[in-house]
PDB file of N, H, CA, C and O in Angstrom:
ATOM      1  N   UNK A   1     -20.841  10.731 -20.115  1.00  0.00           N
ATOM      2  CA  UNK A   1     -21.307  10.763 -18.737  1.00  0.00           C
ATOM      3  C   UNK A   1     -20.904   9.500 -17.995  1.00  0.00           C
ATOM      4  O   UNK A   1     -20.398   9.560 -16.875  1.00  0.00           O
ATOM      5  N   UNK A   2     -21.130   8.360 -18.626  1.00  0.00           N
ATOM      6  H   UNK A   2     -21.541   8.311 -19.537  1.00  0.00           H
ATOM      7  CA  UNK A   2     -20.796   7.089 -17.991  1.00  0.00           C
ATOM      8  C   UNK A   2     -19.290   6.935 -17.825  1.00  0.00           C
ATOM      9  O   UNK A   2     -18.832   6.330 -16.856  1.00  0.00           O
ATOM     10  N   UNK A   3     -18.516   7.479 -18.763  1.00  0.00           N
ATOM     11  H   UNK A   3     -18.888   7.972 -19.550  1.00  0.00           H
ATOM     12  CA  UNK A   3     -17.065   7.400 -18.671  1.00  0.00           C
ATOM     13  C   UNK A   3     -16.546   8.139 -17.441  1.00  0.00           C
ATOM     14  O   UNK A   3     -15.615   7.679 -16.780  1.00  0.00           O
ATOM     15  N   UNK A   4     -17.146   9.274 -17.142  1.00  0.00           N
ATOM     16  H   UNK A   4     -17.902   9.648 -17.679  1.00  0.00           H
ATOM     17  CA  UNK A   4     -16.730  10.061 -15.982  1.00  0.00           C
ATOM     18  C   UNK A   4     -17.011   9.301 -14.692  1.00  0.00           C
ATOM     19  O   UNK A   4     -16.185   9.300 -13.780  1.00  0.00           O
ATOM     20  N   UNK A   5     -18.157   8.663 -14.612  1.00  0.00           N
ATOM     21  H   UNK A   5     -18.828   8.663 -15.353  1.00  0.00           H
ATOM     22  CA  UNK A   5     -18.525   7.903 -13.417  1.00  0.00           C
ATOM     23  C   UNK A   5     -17.583   6.721 -13.232  1.00  0.00           C
ATOM     24  O   UNK A   5     -17.117   6.463 -12.122  1.00  0.00           O
ATOM     25  N   UNK A   6     -17.303   6.008 -14.311  1.00  0.00           N
ATOM     26  H   UNK A   6     -17.681   6.218 -15.213  1.00  0.00           H
ATOM     27  CA  UNK A   6     -16.396   4.851 -14.227  1.00  0.00           C
ATOM     28  C   UNK A   6     -14.998   5.302 -13.831  1.00  0.00           C
ATOM     29  O   UNK A   6     -14.340   4.637 -13.031  1.00  0.00           O
ATOM     30  N   UNK A   7     -14.538   6.413 -14.373  1.00  0.00           N
ATOM     31  H   UNK A   7     -15.072   6.953 -15.023  1.00  0.00           H
ATOM     32  CA  UNK A   7     -13.220   6.924 -14.030  1.00  0.00           C
ATOM     33  C   UNK A   7     -13.144   7.319 -12.551  1.00  0.00           C
ATOM     34  O   UNK A   7     -12.162   7.015 -11.875  1.00  0.00           O
ATOM     35  N   UNK A   8     -14.169   7.987 -12.059  1.00  0.00           N
ATOM     36  H   UNK A   8     -14.967   8.234 -12.609  1.00  0.00           H
ATOM     37  CA  UNK A   8     -14.180   8.395 -10.662  1.00  0.00           C
ATOM     38  C   UNK A   8     -14.242   7.185  -9.729  1.00  0.00           C
ATOM     39  O   UNK A   8     -13.585   7.163  -8.688  1.00  0.00           O
ATOM     40  N   UNK A   9     -15.033   6.181 -10.107  1.00  0.00           N
ATOM     41  H   UNK A   9     -15.567   6.199 -10.953  1.00  0.00           H
ATOM     42  CA  UNK A   9     -15.113   4.968  -9.292  1.00  0.00           C
ATOM     43  C   UNK A   9     -13.790   4.216  -9.273  1.00  0.00           C
ATOM     44  O   UNK A   9     -13.401   3.663  -8.244  1.00  0.00           O
ATOM     45  N   UNK A  10     -13.105   4.194 -10.398  1.00  0.00           N
ATOM     46  H   UNK A  10     -13.421   4.643 -11.233  1.00  0.00           H
ATOM     47  CA  UNK A  10     -11.807   3.510 -10.420  1.00  0.00           C
ATOM     48  C   UNK A  10     -10.789   4.238  -9.544  1.00  0.00           C
ATOM     49  O   UNK A  10      -9.964   3.598  -8.892  1.00  0.00           O
ATOM     50  N   UNK A  11     -10.841   5.557  -9.525  1.00  0.00           N
ATOM     51  H   UNK A  11     -11.512   6.077 -10.054  1.00  0.00           H
ATOM     52  CA  UNK A  11      -9.938   6.325  -8.649  1.00  0.00           C
ATOM     53  C   UNK A  11     -10.258   6.029  -7.190  1.00  0.00           C
ATOM     54  O   UNK A  11      -9.347   5.894  -6.373  1.00  0.00           O
ATOM     55  N   UNK A  12     -11.531   5.926  -6.854  1.00  0.00           N
ATOM     56  H   UNK A  12     -12.271   6.036  -7.517  1.00  0.00           H
ATOM     57  CA  UNK A  12     -11.921   5.612  -5.474  1.00  0.00           C
ATOM     58  C   UNK A  12     -11.446   4.216  -5.083  1.00  0.00           C
ATOM     59  O   UNK A  12     -10.942   4.015  -3.978  1.00  0.00           O
ATOM     60  N   UNK A  13     -11.606   3.259  -5.984  1.00  0.00           N
ATOM     61  H   UNK A  13     -12.016   3.422  -6.881  1.00  0.00           H
ATOM     62  CA  UNK A  13     -11.162   1.884  -5.701  1.00  0.00           C
ATOM     63  C   UNK A  13      -9.645   1.833  -5.519  1.00  0.00           C
ATOM     64  O   UNK A  13      -9.148   1.186  -4.598  1.00  0.00           O
ATOM     65  N   UNK A  14      -8.913   2.518  -6.399  1.00  0.00           N
ATOM     66  H   UNK A  14      -9.317   3.044  -7.148  1.00  0.00           H
ATOM     67  CA  UNK A  14      -7.452   2.551  -6.268  1.00  0.00           C
ATOM     68  C   UNK A  14      -7.022   3.226  -4.971  1.00  0.00           C
ATOM     69  O   UNK A  14      -6.048   2.802  -4.350  1.00  0.00           O
ATOM     70  N   UNK A  15      -7.725   4.254  -4.560  1.00  0.00           N
ATOM     71  H   UNK A  15      -8.517   4.599  -5.065  1.00  0.00           H
ATOM     72  CA  UNK A  15      -7.398   4.938  -3.313  1.00  0.00           C
ATOM     73  C   UNK A  15      -7.637   4.034  -2.111  1.00  0.00           C
ATOM     74  O   UNK A  15      -6.820   3.992  -1.191  1.00  0.00           O
ATOM     75  N   UNK A  16      -8.746   3.314  -2.115  1.00  0.00           N
ATOM     76  H   UNK A  16      -9.410   3.347  -2.862  1.00  0.00           H
ATOM     77  CA  UNK A  16      -9.042   2.386  -1.022  1.00  0.00           C
ATOM     78  C   UNK A  16      -8.011   1.262  -0.995  1.00  0.00           C
ATOM     79  O   UNK A  16      -7.539   0.877   0.075  1.00  0.00           O
ATOM     80  N   UNK A  17      -7.663   0.738  -2.160  1.00  0.00           N
ATOM     81  H   UNK A  17      -8.046   1.050  -3.029  1.00  0.00           H
ATOM     82  CA  UNK A  17      -6.667  -0.325  -2.236  1.00  0.00           C
ATOM     83  C   UNK A  17      -5.301   0.156  -1.747  1.00  0.00           C
ATOM     84  O   UNK A  17      -4.609  -0.566  -1.029  1.00  0.00           O
ATOM     85  N   UNK A  18      -4.917   1.355  -2.128  1.00  0.00           N
ATOM     86  H   UNK A  18      -5.479   1.942  -2.711  1.00  0.00           H
ATOM     87  CA  UNK A  18      -3.638   1.903  -1.674  1.00  0.00           C
ATOM     88  C   UNK A  18      -3.648   2.130  -0.169  1.00  0.00           C
ATOM     89  O   UNK A  18      -2.644   1.885   0.500  1.00  0.00           O
ATOM     90  N   UNK A  19      -4.761   2.591   0.365  1.00  0.00           N
ATOM     91  H   UNK A  19      -5.577   2.789  -0.178  1.00  0.00           H
ATOM     92  CA  UNK A  19      -4.857   2.761   1.818  1.00  0.00           C
ATOM     93  C   UNK A  19      -4.767   1.442   2.558  1.00  0.00           C
ATOM     94  O   UNK A  19      -4.109   1.347   3.594  1.00  0.00           O
ATOM     95  N   UNK A  20      -5.431   0.420   2.023  1.00  0.00           N
ATOM     96  H   UNK A  20      -5.965   0.498   1.182  1.00  0.00           H
ATOM     97  CA  UNK A  20      -5.366  -0.904   2.659  1.00  0.00           C
ATOM     98  C   UNK A  20      -3.950  -1.472   2.600  1.00  0.00           C
ATOM     99  O   UNK A  20      -3.473  -2.061   3.570  1.00  0.00           O
ATOM    100  N   UNK A  21      -3.284  -1.296   1.467  1.00  0.00           N
ATOM    101  H   UNK A  21      -3.671  -0.817   0.679  1.00  0.00           H
ATOM    102  CA  UNK A  21      -1.896  -1.754   1.362  1.00  0.00           C
ATOM    103  C   UNK A  21      -0.987  -0.994   2.322  1.00  0.00           C
ATOM    104  O   UNK A  21      -0.088  -1.580   2.925  1.00  0.00           O
ATOM    105  N   UNK A  22      -1.217   0.289   2.463  1.00  0.00           N
ATOM    106  H   UNK A  22      -1.948   0.765   1.974  1.00  0.00           H
ATOM    107  CA  UNK A  22      -0.406   1.085   3.383  1.00  0.00           C
ATOM    108  C   UNK A  22      -0.583   0.658   4.830  1.00  0.00           C
ATOM    109  O   UNK A  22       0.391   0.528   5.571  1.00  0.00           O
ATOM    110  N   UNK A  23      -1.828   0.440   5.227  1.00  0.00           N
ATOM    111  H   UNK A  23      -2.620   0.546   4.625  1.00  0.00           H
ATOM    112  CA  UNK A  23      -2.091   0.007   6.607  1.00  0.00           C
ATOM    113  C   UNK A  23      -1.518  -1.392   6.850  1.00  0.00           C
ATOM    114  O   UNK A  23      -0.889  -1.641   7.879  1.00  0.00           O
ATOM    115  N   UNK A  24      -1.741  -2.303   5.896  1.00  0.00           N
ATOM    116  H   UNK A  24      -2.252  -2.100   5.060  1.00  0.00           H
ATOM    117  CA  UNK A  24      -1.208  -3.657   6.050  1.00  0.00           C
ATOM    118  C   UNK A  24       0.318  -3.649   6.067  1.00  0.00           C
ATOM    119  O   UNK A  24       0.935  -4.400   6.822  1.00  0.00           O
ATOM    120  N   UNK A  25       0.926  -2.806   5.240  1.00  0.00           N
ATOM    121  H   UNK A  25       0.425  -2.196   4.626  1.00  0.00           H
ATOM    122  CA  UNK A  25       2.384  -2.692   5.236  1.00  0.00           C
ATOM    123  C   UNK A  25       2.915  -2.159   6.546  1.00  0.00           C
ATOM    124  O   UNK A  25       3.925  -2.644   7.056  1.00  0.00           O
ATOM    125  N   UNK A  26       2.243  -1.163   7.095  1.00  0.00           N
ATOM    126  H   UNK A  26       1.423  -0.769   6.681  1.00  0.00           H
ATOM    127  CA  UNK A  26       2.663  -0.621   8.389  1.00  0.00           C
ATOM    128  C   UNK A  26       2.547  -1.672   9.496  1.00  0.00           C
ATOM    129  O   UNK A  26       3.437  -1.805  10.336  1.00  0.00           O
ATOM    130  N   UNK A  27       1.440  -2.415   9.484  1.00  0.00           N
ATOM    131  H   UNK A  27       0.716  -2.308   8.802  1.00  0.00           H
ATOM    132  CA  UNK A  27       1.251  -3.444  10.506  1.00  0.00           C
ATOM    133  C   UNK A  27       2.274  -4.568  10.359  1.00  0.00           C
ATOM    134  O   UNK A  27       2.771  -5.088  11.358  1.00  0.00           O
ATOM    135  N   UNK A  28       2.590  -4.943   9.120  1.00  0.00           N
ATOM    136  H   UNK A  28       2.187  -4.520   8.308  1.00  0.00           H
ATOM    137  CA  UNK A  28       3.596  -5.978   8.901  1.00  0.00           C
ATOM    138  C   UNK A  28       4.977  -5.500   9.339  1.00  0.00           C
ATOM    139  O   UNK A  28       5.746  -6.260   9.926  1.00  0.00           O
ATOM    140  N   UNK A  29       5.285  -4.247   9.053  1.00  0.00           N
ATOM    141  H   UNK A  29       4.660  -3.629   8.576  1.00  0.00           H
ATOM    142  CA  UNK A  29       6.563  -3.677   9.501  1.00  0.00           C
ATOM    143  C   UNK A  29       6.651  -3.676  11.028  1.00  0.00           C
ATOM    144  O   UNK A  29       7.678  -4.047  11.596  1.00  0.00           O
ATOM    145  N   UNK A  30       5.584  -3.261  11.677  1.00  0.00           N
ATOM    146  H   UNK A  30       4.750  -2.959  11.215  1.00  0.00           H
ATOM    147  CA  UNK A  30       5.570  -3.228  13.140  1.00  0.00           C
ATOM    148  C   UNK A  30       5.729  -4.626  13.726  1.00  0.00           C
ATOM    149  O   UNK A  30       6.493  -4.830  14.669  1.00  0.00           O
ATOM    150  N   UNK A  31       4.999  -5.590  13.159  1.00  0.00           N
ATOM    151  H   UNK A  31       4.378  -5.424  12.393  1.00  0.00           H
ATOM    152  CA  UNK A  31       5.112  -6.962  13.637  1.00  0.00           C
ATOM    153  C   UNK A  31       6.512  -7.514  13.384  1.00  0.00           C
ATOM    154  O   UNK A  31       7.060  -8.235  14.218  1.00  0.00           O
ATOM    155  N   UNK A  32       7.086  -7.175  12.239  1.00  0.00           N
ATOM    156  H   UNK A  32       6.641  -6.589  11.562  1.00  0.00           H
ATOM    157  CA  UNK A  32       8.437  -7.636  11.932  1.00  0.00           C
ATOM    158  C   UNK A  32       9.470  -7.086  12.888  1.00  0.00           C
ATOM    159  O   UNK A  32      10.372  -7.806  13.315  1.00  0.00           O
ATOM    160  N   UNK A  33       9.346  -5.816  13.229  1.00  0.00           N
ATOM    161  H   UNK A  33       8.613  -5.230  12.882  1.00  0.00           H
ATOM    162  CA  UNK A  33      10.294  -5.227  14.175  1.00  0.00           C
ATOM    163  C   UNK A  33      10.140  -5.822  15.569  1.00  0.00           C
ATOM    164  O   UNK A  33      11.127  -6.039  16.271  1.00  0.00           O
ATOM    165  N   UNK A  34       8.895  -6.083  15.968  1.00  0.00           N
ATOM    166  H   UNK A  34       8.093  -5.906  15.399  1.00  0.00           H
ATOM    167  CA  UNK A  34       8.674  -6.715  17.265  1.00  0.00           C
ATOM    168  C   UNK A  34       9.234  -8.135  17.283  1.00  0.00           C
ATOM    169  O   UNK A  34       9.806  -8.568  18.283  1.00  0.00           O
ATOM    170  N   UNK A  35       9.072  -8.849  16.187  1.00  0.00           N
ATOM    171  H   UNK A  35       8.607  -8.497  15.374  1.00  0.00           H
ATOM    172  CA  UNK A  35       9.594 -10.208  16.091  1.00  0.00           C
ATOM    173  C   UNK A  35      11.121 -10.199  16.093  1.00  0.00           C
ATOM    174  O   UNK A  35      11.749 -11.067  16.701  1.00  0.00           O
ATOM    175  N   UNK A  36      11.711  -9.230  15.422  1.00  0.00           N
ATOM    176  H   UNK A  36      11.202  -8.525  14.929  1.00  0.00           H
ATOM    177  CA  UNK A  36      13.174  -9.101  15.452  1.00  0.00           C
ATOM    178  C   UNK A  36      13.669  -8.816  16.861  1.00  0.00           C
ATOM    179  O   UNK A  36      14.686  -9.363  17.288  1.00  0.00           O
ATOM    180  N   UNK A  37      12.959  -7.966  17.579  1.00  0.00           N
ATOM    181  H   UNK A  37      12.133  -7.521  17.232  1.00  0.00           H
ATOM    182  CA  UNK A  37      13.358  -7.637  18.947  1.00  0.00           C
ATOM    183  C   UNK A  37      13.204  -8.838  19.881  1.00  0.00           C
ATOM    184  O   UNK A  37      13.901  -8.941  20.891  1.00  0.00           O
ATOM    185  N   UNK A  38      12.285  -9.747  19.537  1.00  0.00           N
ATOM    186  H   UNK A  38      11.719  -9.664  18.717  1.00  0.00           H
ATOM    187  CA  UNK A  38      12.079 -10.939  20.356  1.00  0.00           C
ATOM    188  C   UNK A  38      13.144 -11.997  20.086  1.00  0.00           C
ATOM    189  O   UNK A  38      13.234 -12.980  20.820  1.00  0.00           O
ATOM    190  N   UNK A  39      13.948 -11.811  19.046  1.00  0.00           N
ATOM    191  H   UNK A  39      13.875 -11.012  18.449  1.00  0.00           H
ATOM    192  CA  UNK A  39      15.040 -12.727  18.793  1.00  0.00           C
ATOM    193  C   UNK A  39      14.815 -13.698  17.651  1.00  0.00           C
ATOM    194  O   UNK A  39      15.683 -14.529  17.383  1.00  0.00           O
ATOM    195  N   UNK A  40      13.694 -13.626  16.976  1.00  0.00           N
ATOM    196  H   UNK A  40      12.989 -12.951  17.193  1.00  0.00           H
ATOM    197  CA  UNK A  40      13.444 -14.510  15.846  1.00  0.00           C
ATOM    198  C   UNK A  40      13.838 -13.762  14.565  1.00  0.00           C
ATOM    199  O   UNK A  40      13.030 -13.050  13.969  1.00  0.00           O
ATOM    200  N   UNK A  41      15.067 -13.939  14.171  1.00  0.00           N
ATOM    201  H   UNK A  41      15.723 -14.518  14.656  1.00  0.00           H
ATOM    202  CA  UNK A  41      15.624 -13.120  13.099  1.00  0.00           C
ATOM    203  C   UNK A  41      15.022 -13.411  11.728  1.00  0.00           C
ATOM    204  O   UNK A  41      14.702 -12.476  10.994  1.00  0.00           O
ATOM    205  N   UNK A  42      14.859 -14.681  11.366  1.00  0.00           N
ATOM    206  H   UNK A  42      15.119 -15.441  11.963  1.00  0.00           H
ATOM    207  CA  UNK A  42      14.392 -15.006  10.023  1.00  0.00           C
ATOM    208  C   UNK A  42      12.948 -14.551   9.831  1.00  0.00           C
ATOM    209  O   UNK A  42      12.634 -13.905   8.832  1.00  0.00           O
ATOM    210  N   UNK A  43      12.074 -14.876  10.767  1.00  0.00           N
ATOM    211  H   UNK A  43      12.329 -15.400  11.579  1.00  0.00           H
ATOM    212  CA  UNK A  43      10.674 -14.489  10.657  1.00  0.00           C
ATOM    213  C   UNK A  43      10.521 -12.968  10.706  1.00  0.00           C
ATOM    214  O   UNK A  43       9.736 -12.396   9.951  1.00  0.00           O
ATOM    215  N   UNK A  44      11.260 -12.328  11.580  1.00  0.00           N
ATOM    216  H   UNK A  44      11.898 -12.793  12.194  1.00  0.00           H
ATOM    217  CA  UNK A  44      11.192 -10.875  11.682  1.00  0.00           C
ATOM    218  C   UNK A  44      11.663 -10.187  10.414  1.00  0.00           C
ATOM    219  O   UNK A  44      11.060  -9.205   9.982  1.00  0.00           O
ATOM    220  N   UNK A  45      12.728 -10.687   9.816  1.00  0.00           N
ATOM    221  H   UNK A  45      13.218 -11.485  10.168  1.00  0.00           H
ATOM    222  CA  UNK A  45      13.233 -10.103   8.566  1.00  0.00           C
ATOM    223  C   UNK A  45      12.232 -10.318   7.440  1.00  0.00           C
ATOM    224  O   UNK A  45      12.019  -9.429   6.616  1.00  0.00           O
ATOM    225  N   UNK A  46      11.615 -11.503   7.405  1.00  0.00           N
ATOM    226  H   UNK A  46      11.788 -12.225   8.075  1.00  0.00           H
ATOM    227  CA  UNK A  46      10.628 -11.787   6.365  1.00  0.00           C
ATOM    228  C   UNK A  46       9.426 -10.849   6.505  1.00  0.00           C
ATOM    229  O   UNK A  46       8.965 -10.289   5.510  1.00  0.00           O
ATOM    230  N   UNK A  47       8.921 -10.673   7.709  1.00  0.00           N
ATOM    231  H   UNK A  47       9.296 -11.128   8.517  1.00  0.00           H
ATOM    232  CA  UNK A  47       7.784  -9.777   7.920  1.00  0.00           C
ATOM    233  C   UNK A  47       8.136  -8.333   7.560  1.00  0.00           C
ATOM    234  O   UNK A  47       7.315  -7.607   7.000  1.00  0.00           O
ATOM    235  N   UNK A  48       9.347  -7.933   7.884  1.00  0.00           N
ATOM    236  H   UNK A  48      10.014  -8.523   8.340  1.00  0.00           H
ATOM    237  CA  UNK A  48       9.781  -6.572   7.583  1.00  0.00           C
ATOM    238  C   UNK A  48       9.872  -6.352   6.075  1.00  0.00           C
ATOM    239  O   UNK A  48       9.453  -5.308   5.576  1.00  0.00           O
ATOM    240  N   UNK A  49      10.408  -7.316   5.356  1.00  0.00           N
ATOM    241  H   UNK A  49      10.749  -8.164   5.761  1.00  0.00           H
ATOM    242  CA  UNK A  49      10.521  -7.191   3.903  1.00  0.00           C
ATOM    243  C   UNK A  49       9.136  -7.174   3.258  1.00  0.00           C
ATOM    244  O   UNK A  49       8.891  -6.377   2.352  1.00  0.00           O
ATOM    245  N   UNK A  50       8.233  -8.036   3.708  1.00  0.00           N
ATOM    246  H   UNK A  50       8.432  -8.683   4.443  1.00  0.00           H
ATOM    247  CA  UNK A  50       6.874  -8.051   3.157  1.00  0.00           C
ATOM    248  C   UNK A  50       6.174  -6.719   3.435  1.00  0.00           C
ATOM    249  O   UNK A  50       5.495  -6.185   2.558  1.00  0.00           O
ATOM    250  N   UNK A  51       6.331  -6.186   4.629  1.00  0.00           N
ATOM    251  H   UNK A  51       6.883  -6.620   5.341  1.00  0.00           H
ATOM    252  CA  UNK A  51       5.748  -4.889   4.956  1.00  0.00           C
ATOM    253  C   UNK A  51       6.303  -3.776   4.090  1.00  0.00           C
ATOM    254  O   UNK A  51       5.563  -2.901   3.641  1.00  0.00           O
ATOM    255  N   UNK A  52       7.614  -3.810   3.853  1.00  0.00           N
ATOM    256  H   UNK A  52       8.215  -4.521   4.218  1.00  0.00           H
ATOM    257  CA  UNK A  52       8.239  -2.806   2.997  1.00  0.00           C
ATOM    258  C   UNK A  52       7.709  -2.906   1.568  1.00  0.00           C
ATOM    259  O   UNK A  52       7.452  -1.886   0.929  1.00  0.00           O
ATOM    260  N   UNK A  53       7.547  -4.119   1.070  1.00  0.00           N
ATOM    261  H   UNK A  53       7.756  -4.948   1.589  1.00  0.00           H
ATOM    262  CA  UNK A  53       6.995  -4.300  -0.278  1.00  0.00           C
ATOM    263  C   UNK A  53       5.563  -3.779  -0.374  1.00  0.00           C
ATOM    264  O   UNK A  53       5.183  -3.201  -1.392  1.00  0.00           O
ATOM    265  N   UNK A  54       4.769  -3.975   0.672  1.00  0.00           N
ATOM    266  H   UNK A  54       5.077  -4.444   1.499  1.00  0.00           H
ATOM    267  CA  UNK A  54       3.406  -3.455   0.665  1.00  0.00           C
ATOM    268  C   UNK A  54       3.398  -1.933   0.674  1.00  0.00           C
ATOM    269  O   UNK A  54       2.584  -1.316  -0.014  1.00  0.00           O
ATOM    270  N   UNK A  55       4.285  -1.324   1.437  1.00  0.00           N
ATOM    271  H   UNK A  55       4.945  -1.825   1.996  1.00  0.00           H
ATOM    272  CA  UNK A  55       4.358   0.137   1.467  1.00  0.00           C
ATOM    273  C   UNK A  55       4.807   0.693   0.119  1.00  0.00           C
ATOM    274  O   UNK A  55       4.305   1.723  -0.329  1.00  0.00           O
ATOM    275  N   UNK A  56       5.747   0.014  -0.523  1.00  0.00           N
ATOM    276  H   UNK A  56       6.155  -0.823  -0.159  1.00  0.00           H
ATOM    277  CA  UNK A  56       6.193   0.444  -1.849  1.00  0.00           C
ATOM    278  C   UNK A  56       5.056   0.315  -2.858  1.00  0.00           C
ATOM    279  O   UNK A  56       4.860   1.195  -3.696  1.00  0.00           O
ATOM    280  N   UNK A  57       4.303  -0.789  -2.774  1.00  0.00           N
ATOM    281  H   UNK A  57       4.462  -1.504  -2.094  1.00  0.00           H
ATOM    282  CA  UNK A  57       3.170  -0.983  -3.689  1.00  0.00           C
ATOM    283  C   UNK A  57       2.113   0.092  -3.475  1.00  0.00           C
ATOM    284  O   UNK A  57       1.526   0.580  -4.441  1.00  0.00           O
ATOM    285  N   UNK A  58       1.863   0.466  -2.226  1.00  0.00           N
ATOM    286  H   UNK A  58       2.340   0.069  -1.441  1.00  0.00           H
ATOM    287  CA  UNK A  58       0.886   1.516  -1.945  1.00  0.00           C
ATOM    288  C   UNK A  58       1.347   2.854  -2.515  1.00  0.00           C
ATOM    289  O   UNK A  58       0.556   3.581  -3.116  1.00  0.00           O
ATOM    290  N   UNK A  59       2.615   3.177  -2.329  1.00  0.00           N
ATOM    291  H   UNK A  59       3.258   2.587  -1.841  1.00  0.00           H
ATOM    292  CA  UNK A  59       3.139   4.443  -2.861  1.00  0.00           C
ATOM    293  C   UNK A  59       3.102   4.459  -4.381  1.00  0.00           C
ATOM    294  O   UNK A  59       2.764   5.477  -4.986  1.00  0.00           O
ATOM    295  N   UNK A  60       3.446   3.344  -4.998  1.00  0.00           N
ATOM    296  H   UNK A  60       3.721   2.518  -4.507  1.00  0.00           H
ATOM    297  CA  UNK A  60       3.424   3.260  -6.466  1.00  0.00           C
ATOM    298  C   UNK A  60       1.996   3.378  -7.000  1.00  0.00           C
ATOM    299  O   UNK A  60       1.761   4.037  -8.012  1.00  0.00           O
ATOM    300  N   UNK A  61       1.060   2.747  -6.329  1.00  0.00           N
ATOM    301  H   UNK A  61       1.251   2.211  -5.506  1.00  0.00           H
ATOM    302  CA  UNK A  61      -0.337   2.813  -6.747  1.00  0.00           C
ATOM    303  C   UNK A  61      -0.874   4.234  -6.633  1.00  0.00           C
ATOM    304  O   UNK A  61      -1.587   4.705  -7.518  1.00  0.00           O
ATOM    305  N   UNK A  62      -0.535   4.907  -5.556  1.00  0.00           N
ATOM    306  H   UNK A  62       0.045   4.524  -4.836  1.00  0.00           H
ATOM    307  CA  UNK A  62      -0.978   6.295  -5.392  1.00  0.00           C
ATOM    308  C   UNK A  62      -0.362   7.184  -6.464  1.00  0.00           C
ATOM    309  O   UNK A  62      -1.052   8.001  -7.074  1.00  0.00           O
ATOM    310  N   UNK A  63       0.936   7.021  -6.691  1.00  0.00           N
ATOM    311  H   UNK A  63       1.496   6.357  -6.195  1.00  0.00           H
ATOM    312  CA  UNK A  63       1.619   7.880  -7.651  1.00  0.00           C
ATOM    313  C   UNK A  63       1.140   7.639  -9.079  1.00  0.00           C
ATOM    314  O   UNK A  63       0.903   8.595  -9.817  1.00  0.00           O
ATOM    315  N   UNK A  64       0.992   6.369  -9.482  1.00  0.00           N
ATOM    316  H   UNK A  64       1.185   5.592  -8.883  1.00  0.00           H
ATOM    317  CA  UNK A  64       0.702   6.080 -10.876  1.00  0.00           C
ATOM    318  C   UNK A  64      -0.778   6.074 -11.228  1.00  0.00           C
ATOM    319  O   UNK A  64      -1.125   6.332 -12.380  1.00  0.00           O
ATOM    320  N   UNK A  65      -1.654   5.791 -10.285  1.00  0.00           N
ATOM    321  H   UNK A  65      -1.371   5.582  -9.349  1.00  0.00           H
ATOM    322  CA  UNK A  65      -3.073   5.702 -10.600  1.00  0.00           C
ATOM    323  C   UNK A  65      -3.862   6.894 -10.071  1.00  0.00           C
ATOM    324  O   UNK A  65      -4.611   7.531 -10.811  1.00  0.00           O
ATOM    325  N   UNK A  66      -3.687   7.188  -8.792  1.00  0.00           N
ATOM    326  H   UNK A  66      -3.078   6.670  -8.192  1.00  0.00           H
ATOM    327  CA  UNK A  66      -4.526   8.218  -8.169  1.00  0.00           C
ATOM    328  C   UNK A  66      -4.064   9.612  -8.564  1.00  0.00           C
ATOM    329  O   UNK A  66      -4.862  10.410  -9.056  1.00  0.00           O
ATOM    330  N   UNK A  67      -2.796   9.914  -8.357  1.00  0.00           N
ATOM    331  H   UNK A  67      -2.147   9.266  -7.957  1.00  0.00           H
ATOM    332  CA  UNK A  67      -2.307  11.263  -8.657  1.00  0.00           C
ATOM    333  C   UNK A  67      -2.244  11.524 -10.159  1.00  0.00           C
ATOM    334  O   UNK A  67      -2.446  12.655 -10.600  1.00  0.00           O
ATOM    335  N   UNK A  68      -1.968  10.497 -10.936  1.00  0.00           N
ATOM    336  H   UNK A  68      -1.804   9.579 -10.577  1.00  0.00           H
ATOM    337  CA  UNK A  68      -1.915  10.681 -12.389  1.00  0.00           C
ATOM    338  C   UNK A  68      -3.294  11.018 -12.953  1.00  0.00           C
ATOM    339  O   UNK A  68      -3.416  11.824 -13.876  1.00  0.00           O
ATOM    340  N   UNK A  69      -4.329  10.394 -12.391  1.00  0.00           N
ATOM    341  H   UNK A  69      -4.230   9.740 -11.641  1.00  0.00           H
ATOM    342  CA  UNK A  69      -5.670  10.712 -12.886  1.00  0.00           C
ATOM    343  C   UNK A  69      -6.106  12.104 -12.446  1.00  0.00           C
ATOM    344  O   UNK A  69      -6.883  12.758 -13.142  1.00  0.00           O
ATOM    345  N   UNK A  70      -5.616  12.561 -11.306  1.00  0.00           N
ATOM    346  H   UNK A  70      -4.985  12.029 -10.740  1.00  0.00           H
ATOM    347  CA  UNK A  70      -5.947  13.915 -10.856  1.00  0.00           C
ATOM    348  C   UNK A  70      -5.214  14.959 -11.688  1.00  0.00           C
ATOM    349  O   UNK A  70      -5.727  16.059 -11.893  1.00  0.00           O
ATOM    350  N   UNK A  71      -4.013  14.624 -12.170  1.00  0.00           N
ATOM    351  H   UNK A  71      -3.596  13.730 -12.003  1.00  0.00           H
ATOM    352  CA  UNK A  71      -3.249  15.569 -12.987  1.00  0.00           C
ATOM    353  C   UNK A  71      -3.885  15.747 -14.366  1.00  0.00           C
ATOM    354  O   UNK A  71      -3.766  16.807 -14.981  1.00  0.00           O
ATOM    355  N   UNK A  72      -4.565  14.693 -14.849  1.00  0.00           N
ATOM    356  H   UNK A  72      -4.662  13.832 -14.350  1.00  0.00           H
ATOM    357  CA  UNK A  72      -5.210  14.770 -16.159  1.00  0.00           C
ATOM    358  C   UNK A  72      -6.489  15.603 -16.115  1.00  0.00           C
ATOM    359  O   UNK A  72      -6.885  16.193 -17.121  1.00  0.00           O
ATOM    360  N   UNK A  73      -7.126  15.649 -14.962  1.00  0.00           N
ATOM    361  H   UNK A  73      -6.805  15.170 -14.145  1.00  0.00           H
ATOM    362  CA  UNK A  73      -8.423  16.331 -14.865  1.00  0.00           C
ATOM    363  C   UNK A  73      -8.297  17.837 -14.862  1.00  0.00           C
ATOM    364  O   UNK A  73      -9.304  18.541 -14.785  1.00  0.00           O
TER     365      UNK A  73
END
């Protein structure tokens, strides 16, 4: 019984973390593109790369933790 509760809570935590990473990645990408358009190439490229890494981390977390646990159930 306790194992089921812990497993469900971990899936919820991973889902919240993936959502936060996705939102932060989107915001970083948007800020990076705006900075690039303003003419600051180095800062804009850095923000864009960081945003892309956050989006990749969110997708990987969803695929490996959230969806994998749903496939086992």
